[in-house]
C-alpha positions in Angstrom: 86.1 21.3 108.8 84.4 24.7 108.6 85.5 25.1 105.0 84.2 21.7 104.0 80.8 22.5 105.6 80.7 25.8 103.7 81.5 24.0 100.5 78.8 21.4 101.2 76.3 24.2 101.9 77.3 25.9 98.7 76.8 22.7 96.7 73.5 22.1 98.4 72.2 25.6 97.7 73.4 25.3 94.1 71.6 22.0 93.6 68.4 23.3 95.2 68.4 26.3 92.9 68.9 24.2 89.9 66.0 21.8 90.8 63.7 24.6 91.7 64.5 26.4 88.4 63.9 23.2 86.4 60.6 22.7 88.2 59.4 26.2 87.5 60.5 25.9 83.8 58.6 22.6 83.4 55.5 24.1 85.1 55.6 27.3 83.0 56.2 25.2 79.9 53.2 23.0 80.5 50.9 25.9 81.3 52.1 27.7 78.2 51.6 24.6 76.1 48.0 24.2 77.3 47.3 27.9 76.6 48.6 27.5 73.0 46.6 24.2 72.4 43.3 25.5 73.8 43.6 29.0 72.5 40.6 30.1 70.4 40.9 31.0 66.7 40.9 34.8 66.0 38.2 36.3 63.8 37.0 39.9 63.0 34.0 41.5 64.5 32.2 41.8 61.1 32.6 38.1 60.6 31.1 37.5 64.1 28.1 39.7 63.2 27.6 37.9 59.9 27.7 34.5 61.6 25.1 35.6 64.1 22.7 36.8 61.3 23.2 33.5 59.5 22.2 31.6 62.7 25.6 29.8 62.9 26.5 31.0 66.5 25.1 28.7 69.2 26.9 30.0 72.3 28.8 33.1 73.3 30.8 34.4 76.3 31.4 38.1 76.8 34.7 38.9 78.6 34.3 42.5 79.8 37.8 42.7 81.2 39.5 42.3 77.8 36.7 43.5 75.5 36.5 40.1 73.7 33.8 37.6 72.8 34.4 33.8 72.7 31.8 31.8 70.7 31.0 28.4 69.2 29.5 27.6 65.8 26.9 25.0 65.1 28.9 23.1 62.5 32.3 23.4 64.2 33.8 22.2 67.5 36.5 24.9 67.6 36.4 28.0 69.8 36.5 31.4 68.1 37.4 34.8 69.6 36.9 38.4 68.4 37.5 41.8 69.8 34.7 44.4 70.1 34.8 48.2 70.5 34.8 49.5 74.1 31.3 50.3 75.4 29.6 48.1 72.8 28.5 45.4 75.3 24.8 46.5 75.3 24.4 46.1 71.6 26.1 42.7 71.6 23.8 41.6 74.4 20.7 42.7 72.5 21.9 41.0 69.3 22.6 37.7 71.0 19.3 37.7 72.9 17.3 38.4 69.8 18.8 35.4 68.1 18.2 33.2 71.1 21.9 32.4 71.5 23.1 30.9 74.8 24.9 33.9 76.5 27.6 33.7 79.2 29.4 36.6 80.9 32.9 36.7 82.5 33.4 39.8 84.6 35.8 38.3 87.3 39.4 39.6 87.4 42.3 37.2 86.7 43.1 34.9 89.6 46.4 34.5 91.5 47.3 31.6 89.3 47.0 33.7 86.2 49.1 36.4 87.8 51.7 33.9 88.9 51.9 32.4 85.4 52.2 35.9 83.8 55.0 37.0 86.2 56.8 33.6 86.3 59.5 34.5 83.7 60.3 37.7 85.6 60.5 35.8 88.9 62.8 33.3 87.3 65.1 36.0 85.8 65.3 37.8 89.1 66.2 34.6 91.0 68.9 33.7 88.4 70.5 37.2 88.6 70.5 37.0 92.4 72.1 33.6 92.3 74.8 34.7 89.9 75.8 37.8 91.9 75.9 35.9 95.1 78.2 33.3 93.5 80.5 36.1 92.2 80.7 37.7 95.6 81.3 34.4 97.4 84.2 33.7 95.0 85.9 36.9 96.0 85.6 38.6 92.6 83.8 41.7 93.9 82.5 42.5 90.4 80.7 45.6 91.4 83.5 47.1 93.6 85.5 48.8 90.9 86.6 51.7 93.2 88.0 49.4 95.9 91.8 49.2 96.2 93.6 46.1 94.9 96.4 46.5 97.3 97.7 43.3 98.9 98.4 43.4 102.7 101.3 41.2 103.9 100.3 39.3 106.9 102.5 37.8 109.6 102.2 34.2 108.3 103.6 35.1 104.8 107.4 34.4 104.2 109.4 37.5 105.1 112.3 39.0 103.2 114.8 40.8 105.4 117.8 43.1 104.8 120.0 40.0 105.1 118.5 38.7 101.9 119.4 41.9 100.0 123.0 42.2 98.8 124.9 44.8 96.8 122.8 47.8 97.9 124.4 48.9 101.2 123.7 52.6 100.8 120.1 52.0 100.0 119.7 49.7 103.0 121.1 52.4 105.3 118.5 54.9 104.0 115.7 52.4 104.5 117.0 51.4 108.0 116.2 54.9 109.1 112.6 54.6 107.8 112.3 51.4 109.9 113.6 53.2 113.0 111.1 56.0 112.4 108.2 53.4 112.4 109.5 51.4 115.4 110.4 54.3 117.7 109.0 57.6 116.5 109.4 59.3 119.9 113.2 59.2 119.5 112.9 61.5 116.5 110.0 63.6 117.8 112.1 64.8 120.7 114.4 66.5 118.2 111.5 67.9 116.1 112.2 65.5 113.3 109.2 64.6 111.1 108.7 61.2 109.5 109.3 61.3 105.7 106.1 61.1 103.7 107.5 59.4 100.7 110.6 57.3 99.6 111.2 56.9 95.9 113.5 54.0 94.8 115.2 54.8 91.6 117.4 52.6 89.5 117.7 50.4 86.4 115.6 47.3 86.0 116.7 44.3 88.0 118.7 46.2 90.6 116.5 45.1 93.5 114.0 47.9 94.1 111.0 45.7 94.7 113.2 43.3 96.8 114.2 46.3 99.1 110.6 47.2 99.6 109.8 43.6 100.6 112.7 43.7 103.0 111.3 46.9 104.6 108.0 45.1 105.0 109.8 42.1 106.6 111.9 44.2 108.9 109.2 46.6 110.2 106.3 45.1 112.2 103.7 47.4 110.6 101.0 46.8 108.0 102.5 46.8 104.5 100.2 47.5 101.5 101.7 46.7 98.1 100.1 47.6 94.7 101.3 48.1 91.1 100.9 51.5 89.4 98.9 49.9 86.6 96.3 48.7 89.0 95.0 52.2 89.4 94.3 52.7 85.7 91.0 51.4 84.4 88.7 52.1 81.5 86.0 53.5 83.9 86.3 57.2 84.7 87.1 57.9 88.3 88.0 54.4 89.3 91.7 55.2 89.7 91.1 58.2 92.0 88.6 56.1 94.0 91.2 53.4 94.5 93.8 55.9 95.7 91.3 57.2 98.3 90.4 53.7 99.4 94.1 52.7 99.7 95.1 55.6 101.9 91.9 55.1 104.0 92.9 51.5 104.7 96.5 52.6 105.5 95.4 55.4 107.9 93.1 53.0 109.7 96.1 50.7 110.2 98.7 53.4 110.9 101.6 53.3 111.3 101.7 51.6 107.9 103.7 51.5 104.6 102.2 51.8 101.1 104.4 50.5 98.3 103.5 51.4 94.6 105.6 49.4 92.1 106.3 51.0 88.7 104.8 54.3 89.8 105.6 55.8 86.4 102.4 54.1 85.1 100.3 56.5 87.0 102.7 59.3 88.0 103.7 60.6 84.5 103.9 64.4 84.2 100.5 66.1 83.5 99.8 67.8 80.3 101.9 65.4 78.3 99.1 63.9 76.2 99.2 64.9 72.6 95.4 65.2 72.3 94.9 67.0 75.6 96.0 66.7 79.1 92.9 65.7 81.1 92.4 62.0 81.3 91.7 59.2 83.8 95.4 58.8 84.6 95.8 62.5 85.5 92.8 62.4 87.8 94.4 59.5 89.6 97.7 61.4 89.9 95.9 64.4 91.2 94.2 62.3 93.9 97.6 60.8 94.8 99.1 64.3 95.2 96.2 65.3 97.4 96.5 62.3 99.6 100.2 62.7 100.1 100.0 66.4 100.9 96.5 67.6 101.5 94.6 69.2 104.3 94.3 66.0 106.1 97.5 64.8 107.9 98.8 61.4 107.1 100.1 60.5 110.5 102.3 57.4 110.4 101.7 56.5 106.7 104.8 56.3 104.5 104.5 56.0 100.8 107.3 54.0 99.0 107.5 53.7 95.3 109.8 52.3 92.7 110.6 53.3 89.1 113.3 53.1 86.4 112.0 56.2 84.6 112.3 59.1 87.0 112.7 61.5 84.1 109.0 61.1 83.1 107.5 61.6 86.6 105.5 64.8 87.4 107.6 67.5 89.1 104.9 67.9 91.7 105.3 64.3 92.8 109.1 64.7 93.3 109.2 67.8 95.5 110.0 67.7 99.2 106.9 67.0 101.3 105.7 64.3 98.9 108.7 62.2 98.0 111.1 63.5 100.6 113.8 61.0 99.7 115.1 59.5 96.5 117.1 56.4 97.1 119.3 55.4 94.2 119.6 51.7 93.7 122.3 51.4 91.1 124.1 48.5 89.5 126.3 46.7 92.0 130.1 47.1 92.1 132.6 44.3 92.4 132.0 43.8 96.1 128.2 44.0 95.6 128.2 41.4 92.8 130.3 39.0 94.9 127.8 39.3 97.7 124.8 38.8 95.4 126.4 35.7 93.9 126.9 34.3 97.4 123.2 34.8 98.2 122.1 33.1 95.0 124.7 30.3 95.3 123.6 29.4 98.8 120.9 27.0 97.6 123.0 25.5 94.7 125.7 22.8 94.7 128.7 24.9 93.6 132.0 23.1 92.9 134.8 23.8 95.5 137.1 25.3 92.8 134.6 27.9 91.8 135.7 31.4 92.8 132.7 33.7 93.0 134.9 36.8 93.2 136.4 35.9 89.8 133.0 35.5 88.3 132.1 38.9 89.7 135.1 40.4 87.9 133.9 38.8 84.7 130.4 40.4 85.0 130.8 44.2 85.1 127.5 46.0 84.7 125.4 43.0 85.7 122.4 43.7 87.9 121.2 41.4 90.7 118.6 39.9 88.4 121.3 39.3 85.7 123.5 37.5 88.3 120.5 35.4 89.5 119.8 34.4 85.9 123.5 33.7 85.4 123.6 31.1 88.1 120.3 29.6 87.1 121.5 29.2 83.5 124.6 27.5 84.9 122.5 25.1 87.0 120.4 24.3 83.9 123.5 23.6 81.8 124.9 21.3 84.6 121.6 19.5 84.8 121.6 18.8 81.1 125.0 17.1 81.5 123.7 15.1 84.5 126.3 16.7 86.8 126.0 16.8 90.6 127.7 20.2 91.0 128.0 23.4 89.0 131.5 23.8 87.7 133.6 26.7 86.3 132.9 25.6 82.7 129.2 25.7 83.3 129.4 29.3 84.7 131.7 30.4 81.8 129.2 29.0 79.3 126.4 30.7 81.2 128.2 34.1 80.9 128.6 33.6 77.2 125.0 32.6 76.9 123.8 35.7 78.8 126.1 38.1 76.9 125.9 36.8 73.4 123.1 34.3 73.4 122.9 30.5 73.1 125.5 28.6 71.0 124.2 27.9 67.5 125.3 24.4 66.9 123.1 24.0 63.8 124.7 27.0 62.0 127.4 25.4 59.9 130.0 27.9 58.5 132.1 27.2 55.5 135.9 27.2 55.9 136.1 30.5 54.1 133.5 32.2 56.4 135.2 30.7 59.4 138.6 32.1 58.3 137.1 35.6 57.7 135.6 35.5 61.3 138.9 34.3 62.7 140.8 37.3 61.1 138.0 39.6 62.2 138.1 38.7 65.9 141.9 38.5 65.8 141.8 42.1 64.6 139.8 43.2 67.6 142.0 41.3 70.0 145.3 42.4 68.6 144.5 46.1 68.4 143.0 45.9 72.0 146.2 44.2 73.2 148.6 46.7 71.7 146.8 49.9 72.8 147.8 51.1 76.3 144.3 52.3 77.4 142.2 49.4 76.2 140.6 46.8 78.5 142.5 43.5 78.7 141.4 40.7 76.4 139.5 38.0 78.4 138.2 35.7 75.7 138.1 35.3 71.9 135.8 32.9 70.1 134.6 32.2 66.6 131.6 30.0 67.7 128.3 31.6 66.6 126.2 32.7 69.5 122.9 34.6 69.2 123.3 37.1 66.4 127.1 37.2 66.6 129.2 34.9 64.5 132.0 35.4 67.0 133.0 37.9 69.6 136.0 39.2 71.6 135.4 39.9 75.3 137.5 42.6 76.9 137.1 43.1 80.7 138.7 45.8 83.0 140.9 44.7 85.8 139.0 46.9 88.3 135.8 48.9 88.6 135.7 52.1 86.5 133.4 55.0 87.1 135.1 57.5 84.7 136.3 57.0 81.2 139.0 59.2 79.7 139.3 60.5 76.2 142.3 58.3 75.5 140.4 55.2 76.6 137.4 56.1 74.3 139.8 56.6 71.4 141.4 53.2 72.1 138.0 51.6 72.3 137.1 53.1 68.8 140.3 51.7 67.3 139.6 48.3 68.9 136.1 48.3 67.4 137.5 49.1 64.0 140.1 46.3 64.3 137.8 43.6 62.9 136.9 45.6 59.7 140.5 46.7 59.1 141.7 43.0 59.4 139.3 42.0 56.7 140.4 44.8 54.4 144.1 44.0 55.0 143.8 40.2 54.3 140.9 39.9 51.9 140.7 43.4 50.3 136.9 42.9 50.2 135.2 43.6 53.6 132.0 41.8 54.6 128.9 42.8 56.5 130.3 41.3 59.7 131.5 44.7 61.0 128.1 46.4 60.9 127.5 46.2 64.7 131.1 47.4 65.4 130.6 50.4 63.1 127.3 51.2 64.9 128.9 51.1 68.3 131.9 53.1 67.2 129.7 55.8 65.6 127.6 56.1 68.8 130.7 56.5 71.0 132.2 59.0 68.6 129.0 61.1 68.4 128.6 61.1 72.2 132.3 62.2 72.5 131.5 65.2 70.4 127.9 66.1 71.4 127.8 65.1 75.1 131.3 64.7 76.5 132.8 67.9 75.0 135.8 66.0 73.7 136.1 67.9 70.4 138.7 70.7 70.2 136.8 72.3 67.3 133.4 72.5 68.9 134.5 72.8 72.5 132.9 71.7 75.8 129.3 72.2 75.0 126.2 70.0 75.0 124.5 69.6 71.6 121.1 68.1 71.6 119.4 66.5 74.6 121.7 63.6 75.1 120.9 59.9 74.7 118.2 59.6 77.3 115.0 57.8 76.4 112.5 60.0 74.6 109.2 60.8 76.3 106.9 61.7 73.5 104.6 63.9 75.5 107.5 66.1 76.7 109.9 66.0 73.8 107.4 66.1 70.9 107.8 69.2 68.8 111.2 70.3 70.2 113.4 71.7 67.6 117.1 71.2 67.1 119.0 73.5 69.4 122.0 74.0 67.1 122.4 75.4 63.6 122.8 73.4 60.4 126.5 74.6 60.3 127.1 73.1 63.7 125.4 69.9 62.6 127.8 69.7 59.7 130.8 70.3 62.0 129.5 67.5 64.3 129.4 65.1 61.4 133.0 66.1 60.4 134.3 65.6 63.9 132.6 62.2 64.2 134.0 61.2 60.9 137.5 62.4 61.9 137.4 60.3 65.1 136.4 57.2 63.2 138.9 57.8 60.5 141.7 58.1 63.1 140.6 54.9 64.7 140.6 53.1 61.3 144.2 54.4 60.7 145.4 53.3 64.1 144.0 49.8 63.7 145.6 49.5 60.3 149.0 50.5 61.5 148.9 48.1 64.5 147.8 45.2 62.4 150.4 45.9 59.7 153.1 46.1 62.3 152.2 42.9 64.1 151.0 40.8 61.1 153.0 37.7 62.1 151.3 37.6 65.5 147.9 38.0 63.8 148.6 35.0 61.6 149.7 32.9 64.6 146.4 33.7 66.5 144.3 32.9 63.4 145.9 29.4 63.2 145.1 28.8 66.9 141.5 30.1 66.5 140.9 27.9 63.5 142.0 24.9 65.5 140.6 25.6 69.0 137.7 28.0 68.1 137.9 29.6 71.6 140.9 31.1 73.2 141.1 32.3 76.9 143.1 35.1 78.5 146.2 32.9 79.1 146.4 31.7 75.5 146.1 35.2 74.2 148.9 36.3 76.4 151.1 33.5 75.2 150.6 34.4 71.5 151.0 38.2 72.0 153.8 38.0 74.6 156.3 39.8 72.3 153.9 42.7 71.5 154.7 45.9 73.4 152.2 48.7 74.0 152.3 51.4 71.3 152.2 55.1 71.7 150.1 57.2 69.3 151.1 60.7 68.3 149.4 63.1 65.9 146.1 62.7 64.1 144.9 62.2 60.5 147.7 62.0 58.0 150.2 62.9 60.6 149.3 59.9 62.9 152.3 57.8 64.0 153.0 54.8 66.2 155.9 54.7 68.6 
């Protein structure tokens, strides 16, 4: 009811303002029109004098306030006006009296009406500006409050996220549980001389649940929670960012104990002095103020700063030191157990078929983040809805995995039989080489159906989680990548462009083996270059190559040697098991997609090969 009354009052005031404004405009317009209609014609003072001497002037009015004379002529009903020099009133009086002209004087100042008419436009403009600003403020836009913080405070009525809603990040939850205990019962820690951490930095790839963990902390702890994005501090106006930081910490201190959460802190926390044209800018002022608030002369009792980023390498070192961000919580990609738990959380509100095994799906999705898994089940639900199904089946989830990994199926892309045959041999080459090598991942699926940019693909998945990769495994992976190209060369003698992505991946793996992993006997265990981390222009610009041209040439030779060995291995395997390759191509041309069981049936007579030697001395056993 109160809101409706307020709205009615707003409407009433708005209507009143409009009616008053229209009335004033009409009044001002009428007055101005009368002034224009009745305005005298202008003439020069010399003309006025000549008309007096000729006896044409019959009446005159001297206006001393404006140094003007209004007069009438005998043969004209119009009113004329002329200006006279200041202090010339006496001579004009004498001239008019000598000619027996009716003389009037106007020495009274302008009345209130005249003043009101003169100032009416300014009054109207001031009223209009006041009305507009009052409307802006009533709508909550706070147009003039640039320096105020844009942080959102979660209230008790808003839906809460708890640690139960977060799956696949058990270590991170344990770290944050301690923060919650600090806020709930600080006396337990104070007895032992323990101080509450000032800052907690959540670090991890995109989609791993950093922001969700922060929301869970807000839901678990019964303290005020202020959330803001790093980009909200940066504005085009100088000093706005620093002002917002001060205002944010002021609010948090007034509500202490409290938590401040800054999402994507790398937008404002990038290392200082990294600008190519100079280091002092608005963003750095904001960062400086943030550092002062976190560790200044004033104590921040009971205020914990939480932040999230996926680029910790670009953050300023002063921001990461103990005393500011005391803890860095790694939120990594979930393992098999974590993926299973995440799938259970997202499957809780979806009608999943009874024969769907979420653990099996978790095994098929290594490297998927929480966001990827959520998107996976959502895509499966969309596919099931298109087919008017009541539940989500295994086939829907399988298609969803293919859709996420390789893109949507291109039904409109019609391949010729010749192109289809080339793709079948290409994918068979990958699958056969991967099956025969002892350290390659097991083949899960082979398809020649175009998806996304791929005309076909072979999916190889490990049986268990792997955190380390051996040199032998990387070499087998290189040979498997080369299998498609070698199959084309073996059968058609004229390779196509279909292996471009395979060659790109193989070259990247081989180069990292030499430059990062120290797997070259010739160059030894040494790091060459700065690795494959993302480049930060402000830090990495101008850095020169840290190895000689001779070493660069040796690196190229070693990379070429690894790729050449992989090419030879793939050629020997495909040549040895050519019959099985032909059998699989026939099945692919017929079914277009082959699963793990079908691949095992075709390749059941193939035994794992052992590789000895390298280069020309390379042999299979």
